[in-house]
C-alpha positions in Angstrom: 42.7 30.4 -21.7 43.4 27.4 -23.9 39.9 26.0 -23.0 38.4 29.3 -24.1 40.1 29.2 -27.4 39.1 25.6 -27.9 35.5 26.4 -27.2 35.6 29.4 -29.6 37.0 27.2 -32.4 34.6 24.4 -31.7 31.6 26.7 -31.7 32.8 28.5 -34.9 33.5 25.2 -36.8 30.1 23.8 -35.7 28.2 26.9 -37.0 30.4 27.3 -40.0 29.8 23.7 -41.1 26.0 23.8 -40.6 25.6 27.2 -42.2 28.1 26.5 -45.0 28.5 30.1 -46.2 30.1 29.1 -49.5 27.3 26.7 -50.5 24.6 29.1 -49.3 26.2 31.8 -51.4 25.3 29.8 -54.5 21.8 29.5 -53.2 21.6 33.3 -52.6 23.0 34.0 -56.1 20.3 31.8 -57.6 17.5 33.4 -55.6 18.5 37.0 -56.3 19.9 36.5 -59.8 17.4 38.9 -61.3 17.8 41.7 -58.7 19.9 44.8 -58.9 22.9 45.4 -56.5 21.0 47.6 -54.1 18.2 45.0 -53.8 20.7 42.3 -53.3 22.3 44.3 -50.5 18.9 44.8 -48.8 17.9 41.1 -49.1 21.3 40.0 -47.7 21.2 42.4 -44.8 17.7 41.5 -43.8 18.2 37.8 -44.1 21.3 37.9 -41.9 19.6 40.2 -39.3 16.6 37.9 -39.0 18.9 34.9 -38.8 20.9 36.4 -36.0 17.7 37.4 -34.1 16.3 33.9 -34.3 19.5 32.3 -33.0 19.9 35.0 -30.3 16.4 34.3 -29.0 16.9 30.5 -28.9 20.3 31.0 -27.2 18.9 33.3 -24.5 15.6 31.4 -24.0 17.0 27.9 -24.3 17.0 27.1 -20.6 13.6 28.7 -20.1 12.2 26.5 -22.8 13.8 23.5 -21.1 11.9 24.2 -17.9 8.7 25.1 -19.7 8.5 21.8 -21.6 10.4 19.6 -19.2 13.2 19.0 -21.6 16.6 17.9 -20.4 20.0 18.9 -21.9 20.8 15.2 -22.9 17.5 15.0 -24.7 18.4 18.2 -26.7 21.8 16.9 -27.5 20.5 13.6 -28.8 17.7 15.2 -30.9 20.0 18.0 -32.1 22.8 15.5 -32.8 20.4 13.4 -35.0 19.3 16.6 -36.9 22.9 17.7 -37.4 24.0 14.2 -38.5 21.2 13.9 -41.0 22.0 17.3 -42.6 25.7 16.3 -42.7 24.8 12.9 -44.2 22.8 14.5 -47.0 25.6 17.0 -47.7 28.2 14.3 -47.6 26.3 12.4 -50.3 26.0 15.5 -52.4 22.2 15.9 -51.9 20.2 18.6 -50.3 18.5 18.0 -46.9 14.8 18.7 -46.5 15.8 20.2 -43.2 18.2 22.6 -44.8 16.6 23.3 -48.1 17.3 26.2 -50.4 14.3 25.8 -52.7 12.3 28.8 -53.7 9.1 29.3 -51.8 5.9 31.2 -52.5 6.8 33.8 -49.9 6.9 37.4 -51.2 10.1 38.2 -49.3 12.9 35.7 -49.9 15.0 37.3 -47.2 12.7 35.8 -44.6 12.0 32.5 -46.4 13.8 30.5 -47.6 17.0 32.5 -46.9 16.7 33.3 -43.1 14.5 30.3 -42.3 15.2 27.5 -43.0 18.3 28.0 -45.0 20.4 29.8 -42.4 18.5 29.4 -39.2 17.2 25.9 -39.8 16.5 23.2 -37.1 20.1 22.1 -37.1 21.4 25.6 -36.5 18.9 26.2 -33.8 19.6 22.9 -32.0 23.4 23.6 -32.2 22.9 27.1 -30.8 20.8 25.8 -27.9 23.2 23.0 -27.2 26.3 25.3 -27.0 24.5 28.1 -25.0 22.7 25.8 -22.6 25.8 23.7 -21.7 28.1 26.6 -21.0 26.2 28.9 -18.6 26.4 32.7 -19.1 29.8 32.4 -20.8 28.4 29.8 -23.2 25.7 32.1 -24.2 28.2 35.0 -24.8 30.5 32.8 -26.8 27.6 31.3 -28.9 26.0 34.6 -29.7 29.4 36.4 -30.4 30.7 33.6 -32.7 27.4 33.4 -34.5 27.3 37.2 -35.0 30.8 37.0 -36.5 29.7 34.2 -38.8 26.7 36.2 -39.9 29.1 39.0 -40.9 31.2 36.5 -42.9 28.1 35.2 -44.6 26.9 38.7 -45.4 30.2 39.4 -47.1 29.9 36.2 -49.1 26.4 37.1 -50.2 27.5 40.6 -51.3 30.4 39.3 -53.3 28.6 36.1 -54.4 29.2 36.5 -58.1 33.0 36.9 -57.7 33.2 34.0 -55.2 31.3 31.6 -57.5 33.5 32.7 -60.4 36.6 31.7 -58.5 35.4 28.5 -56.8 33.4 27.0 -59.6 30.9 24.2 -59.3 33.5 21.4 -58.7 35.1 23.2 -55.8 31.7 24.0 -54.4 30.7 20.4 -54.4 34.0 19.4 -52.6 33.4 22.1 -49.9 29.9 21.0 -49.4 31.0 17.4 -48.9 33.7 18.4 -46.4 31.3 20.5 -44.4 28.9 17.5 -44.5 31.6 15.2 -43.0 32.3 17.7 -40.2 28.6 18.0 -39.5 28.2 14.3 -39.3 31.0 13.9 -36.8 29.7 16.8 -34.7 26.2 15.2 -34.8 27.6 11.8 -33.6 29.6 13.6 -30.8 26.5 15.4 -29.6 24.6 12.1 -29.6 27.3 10.3 -27.6 27.5 13.1 -25.0 23.7 13.2 -24.8 23.4 9.4 -24.2 26.2 9.6 -21.6 24.3 12.4 -19.8 21.0 10.5 -20.0 22.5 7.5 -18.3 24.0 9.7 -15.6 20.5 11.2 -14.9 18.9 7.7 -14.9 21.7 6.5 -12.5 21.2 9.4 -10.2 17.4 8.9 -10.2 
């Protein structure tokens, strides 16, 4: 039971750090600043639903994609760890990552882009989801999807109450939160790389 709680907390912290709901709330507020409340609600709901579907598909189809492209789990962990570390590094230095950008795009529906992809369901989030789900079997998939669904709900609430949250936190607190999330992400990325390299040597040794 303790292992289950540990895994739940680990997955939650990993997703929470890489999605960073507080910082993304600021991006959401900037993107929908000229919309009315009903339009904001629609955009927030659609963005989070699309985000959840994207992560759900990669969580369920992760192993099939491995077999289809001949990808090993250590390779995913190393590549995903590098992506997660780079995102965390940029956040830690107070700069936005090109992999996790919140810039406005030319797309007509901002709920799809940039909110859902790549802001919420970016490469780092996808790699993290595939890593957690692929390494834990059926239970790993259930935990990954369930925790991510809960985090999507939290993010949805943050988006809906974005004006109140930003009024309380302020820009200074937002910068501190972003840097702390960046530190957590950098550590998670390094840990994924270490586990991936260890697994790769085991595969090479067995071969």
